N, CA, C and O atoms as a printed pandas DataFrame, in Angstrom:
     atom_number atom_name residue_name chain_id  residue_number  x_coord  y_coord  z_coord
0              1         N          MET        A               1    0.958   -1.594    0.044
1              2        CA          MET        A               1    0.155    0.140   -0.437
2              3         C          MET        A               1    0.609    1.303    0.132
3              4         O          MET        A               1   -0.242    2.187    0.241
4              5         N          LYS        A               2    1.949    1.597    0.608
5              6        CA          LYS        A               2    3.194    2.266    0.629
6              7         C          LYS        A               2    3.622    2.704   -0.325
7              8         O          LYS        A               2    3.785    3.909   -0.521
8              9         N          LYS        A               3    4.018    1.366   -1.486
9             10        CA          LYS        A               3    4.198    1.722   -2.506
10            11         C          LYS        A               3    3.268    2.630   -3.866
11            12         O          LYS        A               3    3.410    3.499   -4.727
12            13         N          LEU        A               4    2.256    1.657   -3.265
13            14        CA          LEU        A               4    0.824    2.686   -3.972
14            15         C          LEU        A               4    1.336    3.853   -4.252
15            16         O          LEU        A               4    1.871    4.324   -5.256
16            17         N          VAL        A               5    0.984    4.420   -2.758
17            18        CA          VAL        A               5    0.942    5.637   -2.334
18            19         C          VAL        A               5    1.806    6.404   -2.951
19            20         O          VAL        A               5    1.480    7.357   -3.659
20            21         N          LYS        A               6    3.046    6.018   -2.708
21            22        CA          LYS        A               6    4.501    6.732   -3.091
22            23         C          LYS        A               6    4.662    6.958   -4.261
23            24         O          LYS        A               6    5.196    8.020   -4.583
24            25         N          TRP        A               7    4.139    5.782   -5.497
25            26        CA          TRP        A               7    4.025    5.798   -6.646
26            27         C          TRP        A               7    2.926    6.790   -7.036
27            28         O          TRP        A               7    3.304    7.485   -7.979
28            29         N          LEU        A               8    1.841    7.048   -6.669
29            30        CA          LEU        A               8    0.616    7.944   -6.841
30            31         C          LEU        A               8    1.162    9.812   -7.149
31            32         O          LEU        A               8    0.951   10.737   -7.933
32            33         N          LYS        A               9    1.856    9.523   -6.077
33            34        CA          LYS        A               9    2.152   10.918   -5.286
34            35         C          LYS        A               9    3.294   11.544   -6.351
35            36         O          LYS        A               9    3.282   12.753   -6.584
36            37         N          ASN        A              10    4.223   10.710   -6.947
37            38        CA          ASN        A              10    5.196   10.932   -7.952
38            39         C          ASN        A              10    4.731   10.946   -9.035
39            40         O          ASN        A              10    5.416   11.605   -9.816
40            41         N          GLU        A              11    3.349   10.260   -9.702
41            42        CA          GLU        A              11    3.084   10.318  -10.589
42            43         C          GLU        A              11    2.828   11.704  -11.598
43            44         O          GLU        A              11    1.871   12.409  -11.277
44            45         N          GLU        A              12    3.305   11.950  -12.304
45            46        CA          GLU        A              12    3.392   12.714  -13.747
46            47         C          GLU        A              12    2.671   12.694  -14.885
47            48         O          GLU        A              12    2.461   13.773  -15.438
48            49         N          SER        A              13    2.310   11.850  -15.283
49            50        CA          SER        A              13    2.348   11.709  -16.410
50            51         C          SER        A              13    1.005   12.620  -17.220
51            52         O          SER        A              13    1.145   13.229  -18.281
52            53         N          GLY        A              14   -0.295   12.525  -16.415
53            54        CA          GLY        A              14   -1.258   13.236  -16.312
54            55         C          GLY        A              14   -1.185   14.613  -16.734
55            56         O          GLY        A              14   -2.074   15.240  -17.310
56            57         N          GLN        A              15    0.216   15.118  -16.319
57            58        CA          GLN        A              15    0.359   16.743  -15.811
58            59         C          GLN        A              15    0.522   17.450  -17.359
59            60         O          GLN        A              15   -0.213   18.404  -17.614
60            61         N          GLY        A              16    1.173   17.131  -18.049
61            62        CA          GLY        A              16    0.894   17.875  -19.394
62            63         C          GLY        A              16   -0.559   17.665  -20.072
63            64         O          GLY        A              16   -0.775   18.117  -21.196
64            65         N          MET        A              17   -1.183   17.220  -19.613
65            66        CA          MET        A              17   -2.624   16.647  -20.926
66            67         C          MET        A              17   -3.622   18.471  -20.407
67            68         O          MET        A              17   -4.322   19.300  -20.988
68            69         N          VAL        A              18   -2.918   18.198  -18.653
69            70        CA          VAL        A              18   -4.081   18.924  -17.629
70            71         C          VAL        A              18   -3.666   20.330  -18.531
71            72         O          VAL        A              18   -4.450   20.752  -19.380
72            73         N          GLU        A              19   -2.383   20.997  -18.267
73            74        CA          GLU        A              19   -1.744   22.078  -18.776
74            75         C          GLU        A              19   -2.465   21.976  -20.381
75            76         O          GLU        A              19   -3.228   22.908  -20.633
76            77         N          TYR        A              20   -2.341   21.242  -21.148
77            78        CA          TYR        A              20   -3.082   21.573  -22.561
78            79         C          TYR        A              20   -4.487   21.853  -22.713
79            80         O          TYR        A              20   -5.088   22.277  -23.700
80            81         N          GLY        A              21   -5.014   21.467  -21.279
81            82        CA          GLY        A              21   -6.359   21.454  -21.419
82            83         C          GLY        A              21   -6.849   22.938  -20.772
83            84         O          GLY        A              21   -7.992   23.323  -21.017
84            85         N          LEU        A              22   -6.050   23.661  -20.034
85            86        CA          LEU        A              22   -6.327   25.088  -19.714
86            87         C          LEU        A              22   -5.915   25.404  -20.826
87            88         O          LEU        A              22   -6.635   25.043  -21.757
88            89         N          ILE        A              23   -4.825   26.067  -21.127
89            90        CA          ILE        A              23   -4.810   26.743  -22.593
90            91         C          ILE        A              23   -5.943   26.788  -23.188
91            92         O          ILE        A              23   -6.640   27.799  -23.104
92            93         N          ILE        A              24   -6.489   25.255  -24.187
93            94        CA          ILE        A              24   -7.330   25.689  -24.354
94            95         C          ILE        A              24   -8.506   26.183  -24.500
95            96         O          ILE        A              24   -9.044   26.651  -25.503
96            97         N          VAL        A              25   -9.079   25.987  -22.886
97            98        CA          VAL        A              25   -9.747   26.515  -22.409
98            99         C          VAL        A              25   -9.828   28.240  -22.363
99           100         O          VAL        A              25  -10.698   29.100  -22.501
100          101         N          VAL        A              26   -8.475   28.182  -22.103
101          102        CA          VAL        A              26   -8.057   30.038  -21.922
102          103         C          VAL        A              26   -8.636   30.655  -23.376
103          104         O          VAL        A              26   -9.522   31.487  -23.571
104          105         N          VAL        A              27   -7.617   29.770  -24.506
105          106        CA          VAL        A              27   -7.810   30.332  -25.775
106          107         C          VAL        A              27   -9.133   30.490  -26.351
107          108         O          VAL        A              27   -9.333   31.354  -27.205
108          109         N          ALA        A              28  -10.347   29.462  -25.810
109          110        CA          ALA        A              28  -11.785   29.619  -25.976
110          111         C          ALA        A              28  -12.304   30.598  -25.688
111          112         O          ALA        A              28  -12.877   31.362  -26.465
112          113         N          LEU        A              29  -12.151   30.742  -24.290
113          114        CA          LEU        A              29  -12.536   31.866  -23.793
114          115         C          LEU        A              29  -12.075   33.374  -24.500
115          116         O          LEU        A              29  -12.819   34.350  -24.592
116          117         N          VAL        A              30  -10.693   33.300  -24.959
117          118        CA          VAL        A              30  -10.360   34.800  -25.454
118          119         C          VAL        A              30  -11.362   34.672  -26.277
119          120         O          VAL        A              30  -12.138   35.617  -26.136
120          121         N          VAL        A              31  -11.716   33.882  -27.121
121          122        CA          VAL        A              31  -11.995   33.850  -29.083
122          123         C          VAL        A              31  -13.469   34.090  -28.811
123          124         O          VAL        A              31  -14.064   34.804  -29.617
124          125         N          VAL        A              32  -14.189   33.545  -27.694
125          126        CA          VAL        A              32  -15.651   34.374  -26.761
126          127         C          VAL        A              32  -15.877   35.238  -26.937
127          128         O          VAL        A              32  -16.706   35.799  -27.654
128          129         N          LEU        A              33  -14.813   35.647  -25.987
129          130        CA          LEU        A              33  -14.965   37.177  -25.248
130          131         C          LEU        A              33  -14.804   38.229  -26.667
131          132         O          LEU        A              33  -15.658   39.063  -26.968
132          133         N          GLY        A              34  -13.845   38.049  -27.251
133          134        CA          GLY        A              34  -13.618   38.769  -28.680
134          135         C          GLY        A              34  -14.632   38.694  -29.705
135          136         O          GLY        A              34  -14.874   39.592  -30.512
136          137         N          LEU        A              35  -15.073   37.845  -29.649
137          138        CA          LEU        A              35  -16.451   37.699  -30.721
138          139         C          LEU        A              35  -17.909   38.730  -30.293
139          140         O          LEU        A              35  -18.623   39.580  -30.826
140          141         N          GLY        A              36  -17.720   37.715  -28.453
141          142        CA          GLY        A              36  -18.643   39.129  -28.349
142          143         C          GLY        A              36  -18.548   40.981  -27.865
143          144         O          GLY        A              36  -19.327   41.851  -27.478
144          145         N          VAL        A              37  -16.860   40.824  -28.235
145          146        CA          VAL        A              37  -16.978   42.438  -27.935
146          147         C          VAL        A              37  -17.409   42.896  -29.349
147          148         O          VAL        A              37  -18.166   43.854  -29.514
148          149         N          LEU        A              38  -16.745   41.960  -30.643
149          150        CA          LEU        A              38  -16.423   42.670  -31.821
150          151         C          LEU        A              38  -17.684   42.131  -33.290
151          152         O          LEU        A              38  -17.658   42.211  -34.518
152          153         N          GLY        A              39  -18.885   41.469  -32.012
153          154        CA          GLY        A              39  -19.719   41.025  -32.721
154          155         C          GLY        A              39  -20.658   41.988  -33.720
155          156         O          GLY        A              39  -20.690   41.762  -34.929
156          157         N          ASN        A              40  -21.166   42.717  -33.317
157          158        CA          ASN        A              40  -21.767   44.259  -33.999
158          159         C          ASN        A              40  -21.144   44.653  -34.900
159          160         O          ASN        A              40  -21.621   44.974  -35.989
160          161         N          GLY        A              41  -19.994   44.689  -34.593
161          162        CA          GLY        A              41  -18.815   45.822  -35.499
162          163         C          GLY        A              41  -18.836   44.660  -36.713
163          164         O          GLY        A              41  -19.354   44.928  -37.797
164          165         N          LEU        A              42  -18.393   43.698  -36.516
165          166        CA          LEU        A              42  -18.047   42.216  -37.601
166          167         C          LEU        A              42  -19.745   42.177  -38.626
167          168         O          LEU        A              42  -19.786   42.248  -39.854
168          169         N          SER        A              43  -20.705   42.079  -37.907
169          170        CA          SER        A              43  -21.826   42.043  -38.489
170          171         C          SER        A              43  -22.535   42.631  -39.349
171          172         O          SER        A              43  -23.162   42.179  -40.307
172          173         N          ASP        A              44  -22.336   44.256  -38.747
173          174        CA          ASP        A              44  -22.532   45.585  -39.790
174          175         C          ASP        A              44  -21.571   45.376  -41.118
175          176         O          ASP        A              44  -21.779   45.718  -42.282
176          177         N          PHE        A              45  -20.726   44.863  -40.676
177          178        CA          PHE        A              45  -18.874   44.605  -41.633
178          179         C          PHE        A              45  -19.998   44.178  -43.112
179          180         O          PHE        A              45  -20.373   44.725  -44.149
180          181         N          PHE        A              46  -20.168   43.022  -42.475
181          182        CA          PHE        A              46  -20.483   41.746  -43.375
182          183         C          PHE        A              46  -21.992   42.130  -44.269
183          184         O          PHE        A              46  -22.389   41.667  -45.338
184          185         N          ASN        A              47  -22.544   43.032  -43.468
185          186        CA          ASN        A              47  -23.811   43.139  -43.839
186          187         C          ASN        A              47  -23.590   44.103  -45.131
187          188         O          ASN        A              47  -24.130   43.974  -46.230
188          189         N          ASP        A              48  -22.810   44.943  -44.791
189          190        CA          ASP        A              48  -22.427   46.492  -45.886
190          191         C          ASP        A              48  -21.830   45.189  -46.950
191          192         O          ASP        A              48  -22.444   44.751  -47.923
192          193         N          THR        A              49  -20.934   44.885  -46.629
193          194        CA          THR        A              49  -20.457   44.020  -47.566
194          195         C          THR        A              49  -21.456   43.741  -48.766
195          196         O          THR        A              49  -21.416   44.245  -49.888
196          197         N          GLU        A              50  -22.339   42.841  -48.276
197          198        CA          GLU        A              50  -23.961   41.973  -48.707
198          199         C          GLU        A              50  -24.350   43.122  -49.337
199          200         O          GLU        A              50  -24.860   43.006  -50.452
200          201         N          ASN        A              51  -24.225   44.135  -48.890
201          202        CA          ASN        A              51  -24.962   45.039  -49.672
202          203         C          ASN        A              51  -24.126   45.530  -50.614
203          204         O          ASN        A              51  -24.588   44.962  -51.604
204          205         N          LYS        A              52  -23.567   45.934  -50.859
205          206        CA          LYS        A              52  -22.357   46.540  -51.934
206          207         C          LYS        A              52  -22.115   45.301  -53.214
207          208         O          LYS        A              52  -21.853   45.571  -54.386
208          209         N          VAL        A              53  -22.244   44.216  -52.767
209          210        CA          VAL        A              53  -22.430   43.413  -53.885
210          211         C          VAL        A              53  -23.153   42.992  -54.220
211          212         O          VAL        A              53  -23.078   42.407  -55.300
212          213         N          SER        A              54  -24.185   43.030  -53.569
213          214        CA          SER        A              54  -25.461   42.595  -54.274
214          215         C          SER        A              54  -26.392   43.619  -54.868
215          216         O          SER        A              54  -27.493   43.235  -55.262
216          217         N          ASN        A              55  -26.077   44.793  -54.962
217          218        CA          ASN        A              55  -26.486   46.169  -55.775
218          219         C          ASN        A              55  -25.645   46.755  -56.601
219          220         O          ASN        A              55  -25.720   47.873  -57.112
220          221         N          TYR        A              56  -24.246   45.335  -56.779
221          222        CA          TYR        A              56  -23.357   46.114  -57.632
222          223         C          TYR        A              56  -23.983   46.310  -59.444
223          224         O          TYR        A              56  -24.980   45.790  -59.945
224          225         N          SER        A              57  -23.510   46.744  -59.742
225          226        CA          SER        A              57  -24.074   47.375  -61.312
226          227         C          SER        A              57  -22.957   47.409  -62.285
227          228         O          SER        A              57  -22.570   48.532  -62.607
228          229         N          PRO        A              58  -22.326   46.304  -62.850
229          230        CA          PRO        A              58  -20.964   47.005  -63.665
230          231         C          PRO        A              58  -21.304   47.676  -64.771
231          232         O          PRO        A              58  -22.253   47.310  -65.465
232          233         N          THR        A              59  -20.603   48.678  -65.042
233          234        CA          THR        A              59  -21.097   49.804  -65.952
234          235         C          THR        A              59  -20.565   49.808  -67.517
235          236         O          THR        A              59  -20.931   50.691  -68.292
């Protein structure tokens, strides 16, 4: 039992995966917050572009 507790205490193989998971969570939060802040501006930009393309008439 002591060997098992000592082994579990020193086990670090899952540490890298936890760090990668935390990095992915932080990146996802930044993307979601960024889109929330820029959402209306991006929507207006794409709507204006759509209107310009649909109303374009070559001369």
